C-alpha positions, -999 to 999 in steps of 0.1 A, spaced: -124 -604 670 -110 -615 704 -76 -630 697 -64 -661 715 -34 -684 709 -11 -656 697 23 -666 684 53 -643 679 86 -653 662 117 -632 663 141 -642 636 178 -648 641 198 -619 627 224 -633 604 237 -669 605 227 -693 632 260 -698 651 246 -718 681 247 -755 684 211 -765 691 223 -791 717 235 -761 737 200 -745 734 185 -777 747 209 -776 777 200 -740 783 162 -747 781 167 -776 806 183 -751 829 153 -728 826 130 -757 835 151 -768 865 154 -732 878 118 -723 869 133 -689 859 106 -679 834 75 -659 843 54 -690 837 57 -727 846 80 -746 823 76 -783 821 100 -800 797 122 -798 767 115 -817 735 142 -823 708 127 -825 674 158 -819 654 153 -853 637 120 -843 622 124 -828 586 109 -793 585 101 -796 622 103 -772 651 138 -782 662 137 -776 700 106 -770 721 106 -756 757 72 -769 768 53 -747 792 20 -751 810 4 -722 792 28 -714 764 57 -730 745 90 -715 733 102 -731 701 137 -727 686 122 -729 651 141 -734 618 110 -738 596 102 -714 568 139 -709 559 144 -684 588 156 -696 621 142 -679 652 125 -681 685 87 -687 684 66 -680 714 33 -699 711 5 -692 736 -16 -724 739 -42 -716 766 -69 -690 765 -64 -658 785 -91 -633 796 -76 -602 780 -81 -579 751 -66 -587 718 -41 -558 723 -31 -572 757 -27 -607 741 -4 -594 714 16 -573 738 21 -602 762 32 -625 734 57 -599 720 71 -593 755 74 -630 763 92 -637 730 115 -606 734 124 -616 770 133 -652 759 154 -638 729 172 -614 753 180 -643 776 193 -665 748 215 -636 735 229 -633 770 236 -670 771 252 -673 737 279 -650 724 273 -642 688 236 -650 688 214 -620 679 178 -617 670 164 -591 647 152 -559 663 134 -547 632 116 -578 619 93 -604 635 61 -623 628 28 -624 646 3 -652 639 -29 -664 655 -31 -702 659 -69 -704 660 -87 -705 627 -121 -706 644 -116 -673 662 -95 -656 635 -98 -670 600 -74 -656 575 -95 -630 558 -87 -595 545 -109 -580 572 -92 -599 600 -58 -591 586 -66 -554 587 -79 -557 623 -47 -576 633 -26 -549 618 -45 -523 638 -40 -543 670 -3 -548 663 1 -510 656 -17 -501 689 5 -526 708 38 -513 693 28 -477 700 17 -482 736 42 -508 748 73 -500 728 68 -464 715 70 -475 679 45 -460 654 62 -465 621 60 -501 608 50 -522 578 28 -552 581 27 -577 553 -4 -598 558 -2 -614 523 -6 -652 528 -24 -681 513 -59 -683 528 -50 -718 540 -23 -703 563 -29 -689 597 -39 -653 601 -7 -634 606 16 -605 596 53 -601 590 63 -569 607 91 -546 597 99 -517 620 115 -485 610 133 -484 644 147 -512 665 125 -527 692 142 -530 726 142 -567 735 151 -559 771 117 -541 773 102 -576 774 118 -583 807 
């Protein structure tokens, strides 16, 4: 399985204390400054959509979504274009991009923190990666290799239990905290 369209969501740790209008303003600043490692194009406000993504920082190759769906607010990095890289490189790049954005948001907003011990990885491509037990096991192996090589973390739990109609993915719980600044 050669993963594409990898998504990573870091959850807000505790209560969401930030006004999403301030997040929108910050994202607009990132677009104006082109301060991300990739080209950012626009910001979309979806707060009016029930169970929607809230705020989207639209990029050429990936989007950053301040997402409140699923009952857990957080920052979701969503790669939307294909990349010529191994599955492990895809997952590593997605984790690092999400971690970098989380660290930047924490620096911008006092009191906002993201979990360092829990996040979610999904693959937004059912054709390449259908949600099967075999693919879930392979994804867990890829995530483990990534955590070990890029972050020095070898002890983690991966919950891949999902309805087969959902995207292939895993909720990751780490025994030690991941360094969000390592994404920079």
